[in-house]
N, C-alpha and C positions, 0 to 999 in steps of 0.2 A: 501491497500501498504507500511505502514512501515514493517510490521510482512513482509510481502514479499522481500521487502527491505535487510530488515535484512537478515532472508533466502536464497536470492541471487538466492530470485525466480525471474523468468519473465514470469510474467503475464499482458497480455493485460490488453486497459483499460473496452473492452465488458467483459473481461471475472471475475472483482470485483466483481459484484452483486452476482455472484451465488460465489465466494471464500469466501463474507461474510456473507452468509446464511448461507453456512456449518461450517467454523468459529464459528458462533453463534450457530447451532446445535452441534455443539463438546464441549461448553463452557457448553451449557445447559446443556448436558446430566454428564457434571463432574461436576455440580453445583448439579441436582439427584443423583448422588454416593453417596458424600458426605452428603447429608442430609434424606438420606437414612435411616430408621427405622434398628437397628442391634442386637436391643434384643434379640430379637423372633429369629432371626437367628442365634445368639451367641447356644441357648440354643441349638438346633437342631445338631449344629455341635459338639456339646459337645458331643450328645446323640453318633452319630457315634462312629463306634467301628473301629478305624487304622489300629489294631491290627492282625487285620486276613489277615492272607499273607502264603505264601503258603511258605513248608517245603523247605528247598537247596535239591538241586539234585545233591547227585555229578558225572560227565559224562566225558566220556577221552577224553579227546584229544591230542592236537598231538606231537609227541614227540619234546622235546628242540633240539636236535641234527639233528633231519629229517629241522627243519627247520630251524636252525640257516646256514645250509648247503651251501644256496645261499648270508648268509648276509656276504656287503661287507667286516664289524673287527666286530667280539665280545667278549666275555670280560665274564668268569666267570655264561657263558648260557646264558646272556643277549644282546641285539642288541648294539653295542657300535657307539656312534652319534658321530660328532664336535655339540659343545660348540657356541651356535648363542647368539650372544649381542641386 
């Protein structure tokens, strides 16, 4: 109940056992992740080639002047927006 109060959750007394088991399952999972053997996995990840990407392809886009026709305000080919704090 302390965690529920800190999180400002309204939990009925009869729901407490359910949430205790759910929290315990999350804690058990976190412990399993922390104690997982990662040495073998690290070697496998290093073997992957992450540089296998597609080539960049230039495609036609909209004309800037055509887009800015409906702009409330623009400058040097860019939309001009009010500064927000």
